[in-house]
C-alpha positions as CSV (number, residue, x, y, z in Angstrom):
1,M,6.6,6.1,-17.9
2,I,4.3,4.9,-15.1
3,L,0.8,5.0,-14.2
4,R,0.1,8.4,-12.7
5,R,-3.7,8.0,-11.8
6,I,-6.9,5.6,-12.3
7,S,-10.4,7.6,-12.2
8,F,-13.4,5.3,-11.7
9,E,-16.6,6.5,-12.5
10,R,-19.8,4.3,-11.0
11,F,-17.0,1.7,-10.7
12,G,-17.9,-1.1,-8.4
13,C,-17.3,-0.7,-4.6
14,F,-15.2,2.4,-5.3
15,G,-18.3,4.5,-7.1
16,T,-16.2,7.5,-8.3
17,A,-13.1,7.5,-6.9
18,E,-9.7,8.5,-8.1
19,F,-6.0,6.9,-6.9
20,E,-2.7,8.3,-7.6
21,F,0.4,6.2,-7.9
22,R,4.3,7.3,-7.7
23,R,7.2,5.1,-9.1
24,G,8.3,2.5,-7.5
25,F,6.4,0.1,-4.8
26,N,2.7,1.3,-4.6
27,L,1.2,-1.1,-1.8
28,L,-2.7,-1.4,-1.9
29,S,-3.5,-2.5,1.4
30,G,-6.9,-3.2,3.1
31,E,-9.2,-5.9,4.1
32,N,-10.8,-8.5,2.1
33,D,-13.5,-6.8,0.3
34,S,-12.3,-4.0,-0.4
35,G,-11.9,-3.8,-3.4
36,K,-7.8,-4.6,-3.8
37,S,-8.3,-6.7,-6.6
38,L,-10.9,-5.0,-8.5
39,L,-8.8,-2.1,-8.3
40,L,-6.1,-4.2,-10.0
41,A,-8.3,-5.8,-12.5
42,A,-9.1,-2.1,-13.7
43,L,-6.3,-2.3,-15.3
44,P,-6.7,-4.7,-18.5
45,A,-10.3,-4.1,-18.1
46,A,-9.6,-0.7,-19.2
47,V,-6.4,-1.3,-21.7
48,L,-7.9,-4.4,-23.3
49,G,-11.4,-4.4,-22.6
50,V,-13.6,-7.1,-20.2
51,E,-16.9,-8.8,-21.1
52,H,-20.1,-8.3,-19.5
53,G,-18.9,-4.9,-18.0
54,S,-22.2,-4.1,-16.6
55,R,-21.5,-6.4,-13.9
56,L,-18.8,-3.9,-12.6
57,R,-21.2,-1.1,-12.5
58,S,-21.8,0.2,-9.0
59,W,-24.9,-1.3,-7.3
60,G,-28.0,1.2,-7.9
61,D,-26.6,3.5,-10.7
62,T,-27.8,3.4,-14.5
63,L,-24.9,5.1,-16.0
64,N,-22.4,3.2,-17.8
65,C,-19.2,2.5,-15.6
66,R,-16.2,4.4,-16.9
67,V,-12.0,3.9,-16.1
68,T,-9.6,6.7,-17.1
69,L,-5.9,5.7,-16.8
70,L,-3.1,8.5,-17.0
71,F,0.4,7.5,-17.7
72,E,3.0,10.1,-17.1
73,G,6.7,10.1,-18.7
74,G,9.8,12.5,-19.3
75,E,8.1,13.2,-22.9
76,G,5.1,13.6,-22.2
77,G,1.6,11.8,-21.0
78,V,-1.1,9.1,-22.2
79,R,-4.6,9.3,-21.2
80,L,-6.9,6.6,-21.6
81,S,-10.4,6.8,-21.1
82,R,-12.8,3.2,-21.6
83,D,-16.6,3.0,-21.0
84,L,-16.7,-0.7,-19.6
85,E,-20.3,-1.5,-20.8
86,S,-20.5,0.0,-24.1
87,N,-16.7,-0.3,-24.9
88,L,-16.3,3.2,-26.0
89,V,-12.5,3.8,-26.0
90,R,-10.6,7.3,-26.3
91,L,-6.7,7.6,-26.8
92,E,-4.9,10.7,-26.1
93,E,-1.2,11.7,-26.3
94,N,0.4,14.9,-24.7
95,R,3.7,15.4,-26.1
96,T,3.3,19.3,-26.8
97,G,1.8,20.7,-23.6
98,S,-2.0,19.8,-25.4
99,W,-4.0,16.7,-25.5
100,R,-4.2,15.2,-28.7
101,E,-6.5,12.3,-29.8
102,C,-4.8,9.2,-31.1
103,F,-7.9,6.5,-31.4
104,A,-11.5,6.9,-30.9
105,G,-14.4,3.8,-31.4
106,K,-15.9,1.1,-30.0
107,L,-13.8,-2.0,-29.3
108,P,-15.6,-4.9,-28.0
109,P,-13.2,-7.6,-26.2
110,G,-12.3,-10.4,-28.4
111,T,-13.2,-9.0,-31.6
112,E,-10.2,-8.7,-34.1
113,N,-10.7,-5.8,-37.0
114,A,-9.3,-2.8,-38.7
115,D,-10.1,-0.7,-35.5
116,Y,-8.8,-3.0,-33.1
117,G,-5.1,-3.3,-35.1
118,D,-5.2,0.4,-35.3
119,Y,-5.6,0.9,-31.5
120,L,-3.1,-1.8,-30.9
121,C,-0.9,-0.1,-33.3
122,E,-1.0,2.9,-31.2
123,L,-0.6,1.2,-27.8
124,E,2.9,0.0,-29.3
125,R,3.9,3.1,-29.9
126,L,3.3,5.0,-26.9
127,F,4.7,2.4,-24.8
128,S,7.1,0.4,-27.0
129,I,5.3,-3.0,-26.2
130,R,4.3,-5.3,-29.2
131,G,1.2,-7.5,-28.8
132,E,-1.9,-8.2,-26.5
133,A,-0.1,-10.8,-24.9
134,L,2.9,-9.1,-23.7
135,M,0.5,-6.2,-22.2
136,R,-2.0,-8.8,-20.7
137,A,0.9,-10.4,-19.5
138,L,1.9,-7.0,-17.2
139,L,-1.4,-5.9,-16.5
140,D,-3.7,-8.8,-15.7
141,A,-2.8,-10.5,-12.3
142,A,-5.6,-12.4,-11.5
143,N,-5.2,-14.4,-14.7
144,P,-2.6,-16.9,-15.0
145,E,-3.6,-18.4,-18.3
146,A,-2.7,-15.1,-19.9
147,V,1.0,-16.0,-19.0
148,L,1.3,-20.0,-18.5
149,T,-1.2,-22.2,-20.2
150,A,-2.5,-25.3,-18.6
151,D,-0.4,-27.5,-20.3
152,G,2.9,-25.7,-19.4
153,R,3.3,-23.6,-22.4
154,L,4.0,-20.2,-22.4
155,A,1.3,-17.8,-23.6
156,D,1.5,-17.1,-27.3
157,G,2.7,-14.0,-28.3
158,L,5.4,-13.6,-25.0
159,V,8.5,-15.3,-27.2
160,A,7.0,-13.4,-30.6
161,A,6.8,-10.2,-28.8
162,G,10.6,-9.6,-28.3
163,A,11.6,-11.0,-32.1
164,A,13.4,-8.3,-34.2
165,D,11.5,-6.6,-37.1
166,D,12.8,-4.2,-39.6
167,E,9.8,-2.4,-40.0
168,R,9.0,-2.1,-36.3
169,S,12.2,-1.9,-35.0
170,R,11.6,1.5,-33.7
171,P,8.6,3.4,-32.0
172,M,7.0,5.8,-34.7
173,A,7.6,9.3,-33.5
174,A,5.5,12.2,-35.4
175,A,7.4,14.8,-33.6
176,S,9.0,17.9,-36.0
177,A,12.3,19.5,-35.7
178,D,10.6,22.9,-35.1
179,P,12.0,25.3,-32.7
180,A,9.0,24.5,-30.3
181,Q,9.2,20.7,-30.3
182,R,13.2,21.4,-29.6
183,E,12.8,23.3,-26.5
184,Q,10.2,21.1,-25.2
185,E,12.4,17.9,-25.7
186,I,15.2,19.6,-24.0
187,Q,13.1,20.9,-20.9
188,A,12.1,17.2,-21.1
189,L,15.6,15.9,-20.8
190,E,16.9,18.3,-18.6
191,A,13.7,17.2,-16.1
192,E,14.6,13.4,-17.1
193,L,18.6,13.9,-16.5
194,A,18.2,15.3,-13.1
195,V,16.4,12.5,-11.8
196,D,18.3,10.0,-13.2
197,R,22.0,12.1,-12.2
198,E,20.6,11.7,-8.9
199,D,19.8,8.0,-8.8
200,Y,23.0,7.0,-10.5
201,R,24.8,9.2,-7.6
202,K,22.6,7.1,-5.2
203,G,23.2,3.6,-6.9
204,Q,27.2,4.2,-6.5
205,D,26.9,5.4,-3.1
206,Y,24.8,2.5,-2.1
207,L,26.9,-0.1,-3.8
208,A,30.0,1.7,-2.2
209,W,28.2,1.1,1.2
210,I,27.0,-2.5,0.7
211,R,30.5,-3.3,-0.6
212,K,32.4,-2.4,2.2
213,R,29.8,-3.8,4.5
214,W,30.1,-6.8,3.0
215,E,33.8,-7.0,3.1
216,R,33.5,-5.5,6.9
217,E,31.2,-8.5,7.9
218,A,33.7,-11.1,6.0
219,K,36.9,-9.6,7.7
220,T,34.9,-10.3,11.0
221,A,34.4,-14.1,10.3
222,P,36.7,-16.8,12.3
223,A,40.2,-16.5,10.7
224,S,41.8,-19.5,9.7
225,G,45.2,-20.8,9.6
226,K,48.3,-20.9,11.3
227,N,48.8,-16.8,12.0
228,A,45.0,-16.5,13.2
229,G,45.1,-19.8,15.9
230,K,44.5,-17.2,18.5
231,T,42.1,-14.8,17.2
232,A,39.9,-17.5,16.0
233,K,39.7,-19.3,19.2
234,K,38.8,-15.7,20.8
235,D,36.2,-14.9,18.3
236,A,34.4,-18.5,18.8
237,D,34.4,-18.0,22.4
238,L,32.7,-14.8,21.8
239,E,30.5,-16.1,19.3
240,R,29.5,-18.6,21.5
241,Q,28.7,-16.0,24.4
242,R,26.6,-13.7,21.7
243,A,24.8,-17.0,20.9
244,E,24.0,-17.9,24.1
245,L,22.9,-13.8,25.2
246,L,20.8,-13.9,21.8
247,A,18.9,-17.5,22.9
248,R,18.4,-15.7,26.5
249,L,16.8,-12.8,25.0
250,K,14.8,-14.6,22.6
251,E,13.1,-16.7,25.5
252,Q,12.1,-13.7,27.5
253,G,10.0,-13.0,23.9
254,L,11.3,-9.4,22.8
255,P,10.1,-8.1,19.4
256,A,12.7,-8.4,16.8
257,K,13.2,-4.4,16.4
258,L,13.2,-1.9,19.4
259,P,13.8,1.8,18.4
260,A,16.5,3.7,20.5
261,D,13.9,6.4,21.9
262,L,12.3,3.5,23.5
263,P,12.9,4.4,26.8
264,A,11.3,8.1,26.1
265,M,8.3,6.2,24.8
266,F,7.6,4.3,27.5
267,E,7.9,7.3,30.0
268,T,5.5,9.5,27.8
269,A,2.5,6.3,28.0
270,E,3.3,6.1,31.2
271,G,2.5,10.0,32.0
272,L,-0.4,9.6,29.7
273,R,-2.0,6.9,31.4
274,Q,-1.5,8.9,34.8
275,E,-3.2,11.7,33.2
276,L,-5.6,9.6,31.9
277,A,-6.5,8.1,35.2
278,A,-6.8,11.2,37.2
279,L,-8.9,12.5,34.4
280,Q,-11.0,9.6,34.9
281,L,-11.0,10.1,39.0
282,E,-12.2,13.9,38.0
283,L,-14.7,12.8,35.5
284,T,-16.4,10.0,38.0
285,P,-17.9,12.2,40.1
286,L,-19.0,14.9,38.1
287,Q,-20.8,12.4,35.9
288,R,-22.5,11.1,39.2
289,R,-23.6,15.0,39.9
290,R,-25.1,15.5,36.7
291,S,-27.4,12.1,36.3
292,G,-28.1,13.1,39.9
293,V,-29.8,16.3,39.2
294,V,-33.1,16.0,38.7
295,M,-35.8,18.4,37.3
296,P,-38.6,19.3,39.0
297,G,-41.6,17.9,37.7
298,L,-44.4,19.4,35.6
299,L,-47.2,17.2,36.3
300,W,-48.0,18.4,40.2
301,P,-48.5,21.7,38.8
302,L,-50.4,21.0,35.8
303,L,-52.8,18.8,37.9
304,T,-53.2,21.3,40.7
305,T,-53.8,24.1,37.6
306,V,-56.7,21.8,36.2
307,I,-58.3,21.5,39.8
308,G,-57.7,25.1,40.6
309,A,-59.6,26.1,37.6
310,A,-62.2,23.1,37.5
311,G,-63.3,24.5,41.1
312,P,-64.5,27.8,40.3
313,G,-65.6,26.8,37.0
314,A,-67.9,24.3,38.5
315,A,-69.0,27.0,40.9
316,Y,-69.8,29.4,38.3
317,W,-71.5,26.8,36.5
318,L,-74.1,25.7,39.3
319,K,-74.6,29.5,40.1
320,Q,-73.0,29.5,43.6
321,P,-72.7,32.9,44.9
322,W,-69.1,32.1,46.5
323,W,-67.6,31.0,43.0
324,L,-65.6,34.7,42.8
325,P,-63.6,34.1,46.4
326,L,-63.0,30.7,45.6
327,A,-61.8,31.6,42.4
328,G,-59.3,34.2,43.7
329,G,-58.4,31.7,46.5
330,C,-57.5,29.0,43.9
331,S,-55.4,31.9,41.7
332,I,-52.9,33.0,44.2
333,A,-52.5,29.3,45.8
334,L,-51.7,28.4,41.6
335,L,-49.3,31.3,41.8
336,I,-47.7,30.4,44.4
337,I,-47.4,26.7,43.4
338,W,-45.8,28.1,39.8
339,G,-43.6,30.4,41.9
340,V,-42.0,27.8,43.5
341,F,-41.9,25.2,40.3
342,L,-40.1,28.1,38.3
343,V,-37.4,28.8,41.4
344,R,-36.8,24.8,41.4
345,L,-36.5,24.4,38.0
346,N,-34.0,27.8,37.3
347,R,-32.1,26.1,40.4
348,A,-32.1,22.7,38.9
349,R,-31.1,24.0,35.2
350,G,-28.3,26.1,36.8
351,E,-26.8,23.4,38.7
352,R,-27.2,20.9,35.3
353,D,-25.2,23.8,33.5
354,L,-22.5,24.3,35.4
355,L,-22.0,20.5,36.0
356,D,-22.3,20.3,32.0
357,Q,-19.6,23.0,31.8
358,Q,-17.0,21.6,34.1
359,L,-17.7,18.0,32.0
360,Q,-17.0,19.9,29.2
361,G,-13.7,20.9,30.5
362,V,-12.6,17.9,31.8
363,E,-14.1,15.5,28.4
364,I,-11.6,18.3,26.2
365,R,-8.4,17.7,28.1
366,R,-9.6,13.8,28.1
367,A,-9.9,14.0,24.4
368,D,-6.7,15.6,23.9
369,A,-5.1,12.8,26.2
370,L,-6.6,10.1,24.3
371,A,-5.3,11.8,21.1
372,R,-1.7,11.9,22.3
373,Q,-1.8,8.6,23.1
374,S,-3.0,7.7,19.7
375,E,-0.4,9.4,18.2
376,L,1.8,7.5,20.7
377,A,0.5,3.9,19.5
378,E,1.0,4.8,16.0
379,Q,4.7,5.5,17.0
380,F,4.5,2.2,18.1
381,E,2.9,0.8,15.5
382,F,5.1,2.3,13.2
383,C,7.9,0.7,14.9
384,G,6.3,-2.6,14.7
385,L,5.9,-2.9,18.2
386,P,2.1,-3.5,20.4
387,S,0.2,-0.3,20.4
388,A,-2.2,-1.5,23.3
389,P,-2.0,0.1,26.5
390,V,-1.4,-3.4,28.3
391,E,0.6,-4.8,25.7
392,M,2.9,-1.5,26.0
393,V,3.2,-1.8,29.7
394,K,4.5,-5.6,29.1
395,L,7.1,-5.0,26.8
396,E,7.9,-2.1,29.1
397,Q,9.0,-4.6,32.0
398,L,10.4,-6.9,29.3
399,Y,12.8,-4.0,28.5
400,R,13.8,-3.1,32.2
401,R,14.1,-6.8,33.1
402,N,16.3,-7.5,30.1
403,E,18.3,-4.0,29.9
404,A,21.4,-5.5,31.0
405,L,21.2,-8.5,28.4
406,I,20.7,-6.1,25.7
407,R,23.6,-4.0,27.0
408,Q,26.0,-7.1,27.5
409,Y,24.8,-8.4,23.8
410,H,25.9,-5.3,22.5
411,D,29.7,-5.2,24.3
412,V,30.1,-8.9,22.8
413,C,29.0,-7.3,19.6
414,A,31.2,-4.6,19.4
415,R,34.1,-6.6,20.4
416,L,33.4,-8.7,17.5
417,G,33.5,-5.8,15.2
418,A,30.1,-6.5,14.2
419,D,27.1,-3.9,14.1
420,G,24.6,-6.5,16.9
421,T,21.8,-5.7,14.6
422,S,20.0,-9.3,14.4
423,V,19.7,-9.0,18.4
424,P,16.1,-8.2,19.7
425,G,16.1,-4.6,20.7
426,S,18.3,-3.1,17.7
427,G,16.7,-1.0,14.9
428,E,18.3,-2.2,12.2
429,T,18.3,-5.4,10.0
430,P,21.4,-7.5,8.9
431,A,22.8,-6.8,5.2
432,G,21.2,-9.8,3.9
433,D,18.0,-9.0,5.1
434,R,16.4,-6.2,2.9
435,H,19.9,-5.6,0.7
436,L,21.8,-6.9,-1.9
437,R,23.8,-10.2,-1.5
438,P,27.3,-10.5,-2.6
439,E,26.1,-12.9,-5.3
440,E,23.8,-10.1,-6.6
441,L,26.3,-7.4,-6.7
442,P,27.8,-7.9,-10.2
443,E,24.3,-7.4,-11.9
444,A,23.5,-4.4,-9.9
445,E,26.7,-2.6,-11.4
446,A,25.9,-3.9,-14.8
447,R,22.7,-2.4,-14.4
448,L,24.5,1.0,-13.1
449,A,26.5,0.8,-15.4
450,E,23.6,0.8,-18.2
451,L,21.8,3.7,-16.4
452,G,25.3,5.5,-16.8
453,E,25.9,4.9,-20.6
454,S,22.3,5.6,-20.9
455,L,23.0,8.9,-19.1
456,R,26.0,9.6,-21.2
457,R,23.8,9.4,-24.5
458,R,21.3,11.4,-23.4
459,E,23.7,14.0,-22.1
460,A,25.1,13.9,-25.7
461,R,21.8,14.2,-27.1
462,L,20.9,17.3,-25.0
463,N,24.1,19.2,-25.8
464,A,23.5,18.1,-29.6
465,L,19.9,19.9,-28.9
466,R,21.5,23.1,-27.3
467,N,24.0,23.6,-30.2
468,G,21.4,23.0,-32.9
469,T,23.0,20.1,-34.4
470,A,20.5,17.7,-33.8
471,T,18.2,15.8,-36.3
472,A,14.6,15.4,-36.1
473,A,13.3,13.3,-33.3
474,G,11.7,10.7,-35.7
475,A,15.5,10.3,-37.3
476,D,17.8,10.7,-34.8
477,T,19.3,8.1,-32.6
478,S,17.6,9.1,-29.1
479,S,14.8,7.1,-29.6
480,T,14.4,4.2,-27.6
481,P,14.5,1.1,-29.7
482,W,12.1,-1.7,-29.5
483,P,13.1,-4.0,-26.9
484,V,14.5,-7.3,-28.6
485,W,14.8,-10.8,-27.2
486,T,15.1,-14.3,-27.7
487,E,13.6,-17.4,-26.2
488,K,16.6,-18.2,-24.5
489,Q,17.1,-14.8,-23.3
490,L,13.6,-15.2,-21.8
491,L,13.9,-18.6,-20.4
492,Q,17.5,-17.7,-18.7
493,S,15.8,-14.1,-17.2
494,I,12.6,-16.5,-16.0
495,C,15.1,-19.0,-14.4
496,Q,17.1,-16.1,-12.4
497,H,13.7,-15.0,-11.1
498,L,12.3,-18.1,-10.2
499,E,15.4,-18.8,-8.6
500,R,15.2,-15.8,-6.2
501,L,11.6,-16.5,-5.9
502,T,11.6,-19.5,-4.3
503,A,15.0,-19.1,-2.2
504,G,17.1,-21.4,-4.4
505,R,14.5,-24.3,-4.5
506,H,13.8,-24.1,-8.3
507,R,16.9,-22.9,-10.1
508,D,16.6,-24.3,-13.7
509,I,13.7,-24.9,-16.3
510,R,13.7,-26.1,-19.7
511,V,11.3,-26.6,-22.8
512,E,10.5,-29.9,-23.7
513,E,7.4,-30.6,-26.4
514,G,6.8,-27.0,-26.3
515,G,6.1,-27.2,-22.8
516,L,8.1,-25.6,-19.6
517,R,9.4,-28.4,-17.3
518,L,11.1,-27.4,-13.7
519,E,13.8,-29.2,-12.2
520,V,12.3,-30.4,-9.1
521,A,15.4,-32.6,-8.2
522,P,18.9,-33.2,-9.5
523,G,18.1,-34.7,-12.7
524,R,14.4,-34.6,-12.2
525,W,12.2,-32.4,-14.5
526,A,8.0,-31.9,-13.9
527,A,5.6,-30.2,-15.5
528,P,4.2,-27.0,-13.7
529,S,0.7,-28.7,-13.1
530,S,2.4,-31.6,-11.2
531,C,3.8,-29.0,-8.9
532,S,2.3,-27.2,-6.1
533,R,0.1,-24.2,-6.3
534,G,2.7,-21.9,-4.4
535,T,5.3,-23.1,-7.0
536,R,3.3,-22.6,-10.1
537,D,2.1,-19.2,-8.8
538,A,6.1,-18.7,-8.6
539,L,6.7,-19.5,-11.8
540,V,3.8,-17.3,-13.5
541,L,5.4,-14.5,-11.4
542,A,8.8,-15.3,-12.9
543,I,7.6,-15.1,-16.1
544,R,5.8,-11.7,-15.7
545,L,8.7,-10.2,-13.5
546,A,11.2,-11.5,-16.8
547,C,8.5,-10.1,-19.4
548,A,8.4,-6.4,-17.8
549,R,12.4,-6.5,-17.2
550,L,12.9,-7.4,-20.9
551,S,9.8,-5.1,-22.4
552,G,11.7,-2.2,-20.3
553,G,8.9,-1.8,-18.0
554,L,7.0,1.2,-19.7
555,L,3.4,-0.6,-18.1
556,P,3.4,-1.0,-14.6
557,L,3.3,-4.6,-12.9
558,T,0.5,-5.8,-11.1
559,V,1.0,-8.7,-8.4
560,D,-2.0,-9.7,-6.1
561,D,-1.7,-11.5,-2.5
562,L,1.0,-13.9,-1.8
563,S,-1.3,-16.3,0.6
564,A,-0.2,-19.3,-1.6
565,H,3.4,-19.0,-0.2
566,D,4.6,-19.9,3.2
567,A,6.6,-17.3,5.4
568,R,9.9,-18.2,4.0
569,R,9.0,-17.9,0.3
570,Q,6.7,-14.8,1.5
571,Q,10.2,-13.2,2.4
572,A,12.0,-14.2,-1.0
573,V,9.0,-12.9,-2.9
574,L,9.0,-9.6,-1.3
575,R,12.7,-9.3,-1.7
576,E,12.4,-10.0,-5.4
577,L,9.3,-7.4,-5.8
578,E,11.4,-4.8,-3.8
579,R,14.6,-5.3,-6.0
580,F,12.0,-5.1,-9.1
581,A,10.3,-1.7,-8.0
582,V,13.6,0.0,-7.9
583,E,13.7,0.2,-11.6
584,H,10.0,-0.2,-12.6
585,Q,6.6,0.7,-11.0
586,L,5.0,-2.0,-9.3
587,L,1.4,-2.3,-8.0
588,F,1.1,-4.8,-5.1
589,A,-2.2,-6.0,-3.2
590,S,-1.9,-7.1,0.1
591,C,-4.1,-7.5,3.2
592,D,-1.3,-7.9,5.9
593,E,-1.3,-5.0,8.3
594,D,2.2,-5.6,9.3
595,L,3.3,-5.3,5.5
596,A,1.1,-2.1,5.6
597,R,3.3,-0.6,8.5
598,R,6.7,-2.0,7.1
599,G,5.3,-0.2,3.7
600,G,5.2,3.2,6.2
601,R,8.6,2.5,7.4
602,E,10.4,1.5,3.4
603,R,8.5,4.6,2.3
604,W,6.8,3.0,-0.2
605,H,3.8,4.6,-1.8
606,V,0.6,2.9,0.6
607,I,-2.8,3.4,-0.5
608,S,-4.9,2.3,2.2
609,L,-8.6,0.9,1.2
610,K,-11.0,0.7,3.7
611,Q,-14.6,-1.2,3.1
612,A,-17.6,0.5,1.4
613,P,-19.5,1.9,4.0
614,N,-22.7,0.6,2.1
615,Q,-21.5,-3.1,2.5
616,R,-22.1,-4.9,6.1
617,P,-19.5,-7.6,6.7
618,A,-20.7,-11.2,6.1
619,T,-21.1,-12.2,9.4
620,T,-23.9,-9.8,10.2
621,E,-26.6,-11.0,8.5
622,E,-25.7,-14.5,10.0
623,D,-25.5,-13.2,13.8
624,S,-29.2,-12.3,14.0
625,D,-32.0,-14.8,14.5
626,A,-33.9,-13.7,11.2
627,G,-30.6,-14.1,9.1
628,Q,-29.9,-17.6,10.9
629,L,-34.0,-18.5,9.9
630,H,-33.0,-17.0,6.1
631,L,-30.0,-19.1,5.7
632,L,-31.9,-22.1,7.0
């Protein structure tokens, strides 16, 4: 089961919004104050409640804020809705095509009563996860104390959540054995098996490919022994040449990856630059002519009209006998003046309209060229390359100057039998960068074997359902058992994750006086509180990953930014999260733009969060004089 959708009503900076999620790696990308951590905090708030929920209400709204979670799985769906201020909870289940209410009531956080116990039992039945502690460990990324206390102890309930219990060894199933229910189970199994068979086939192909690749790289290593002396010497010379060429390329400042169609992209960029320059040369004279068009002023015609009307009027008022000829002469003069004015006005308007039409045509062509340039810039960013026109020109010059070096490097790599994928200018990465390492292959093969065994059990169940020999859903053996584990298994899983998260820096942990101790050096053990913040964060994440794997991963795992880790450890954490996301759903929040572009290349589900339009940057007030006085 996965989290498919989260809906907000009057919630924080989102107001009323809706976000879709998928299986695997879901990346929440955005700047600071864009709401990444707030979105992650909505999950534990909706499932387990939050104190003072009115603080999460959108500014200016008077109605209560609400969060709705929609989970989907092969057997149906679960919908959970909570009013964060009144703590009114509604839990619904869909297994027969219609929603059935499982629980409805008020559940203030921090209170334990009969209603809260019934609510937890329903959650445990639906997600096969025991206890509030385990749910909070998976969902609450902002509260490390929910996993590891300040004195280094595991949170109460994490180990107990995996203890065997005869009365609750299987989730409660209320499905009946009627034909409609059997047909629905058949359809769900068929859909689930179709997806898992494809995953199993892809897993087999991937393991076969990565195994051959590592074998090929092992064969290309310098041979040792009497029979391989000449080959080793030759390979050593080639390795030295490759290292020298690689150093020369790195000195030139080339990026790590260059796509194969980069020359064509450079030609397109050059053509667009020339087209924009020509359009600008055409646009500038038109703009100057347009700004030089002066409309005839209305002041002088109006002034002469006033004078022409005032003269005869004054003569008439003074009872002069010549007022009538004067009025006729003034009228003729005014007609001539207004006629000249209207002719000039019509001519100026015609010239202005013609220039506006020409400018509009040039602007349309310029906008089209800019749109194509923007698309090209997105292609450059997708490849991890600079997208600014000046940077494109610099990159093109570097590429042209070092094209011979890149070709020579590829020739040396071909003679060595390697791919040359680690060179700047190659579009691939080495096998160890994003793929399984040799020591990780046995674990991957074991997981693939477990998936194959699960496929066989479900296929047998499907055949039994089709033949009419299957038992009721509440009594058959197809129901997934409660996940059961011991404290020793939990510690072993934590050690495995911690070693990979810290790139081998910390390999072992043990329990002393009820608290965890990390091996910081051979024979030296330290409490988590005496370690660095990055190590403590890695330990907390290792515990959460271990709990997610042992519990079956029916709830998504939320992970916030990795700002406490250095670059090397960040890469190790990302590799571990990628491995975790192969089998489980992961919600990861980050403000790294490079990671967002990588997510697009890796086909992660990237959710881009923009800063709310009604929010101003924090520096806006400080930049103004009034803001400075206010701050002082």
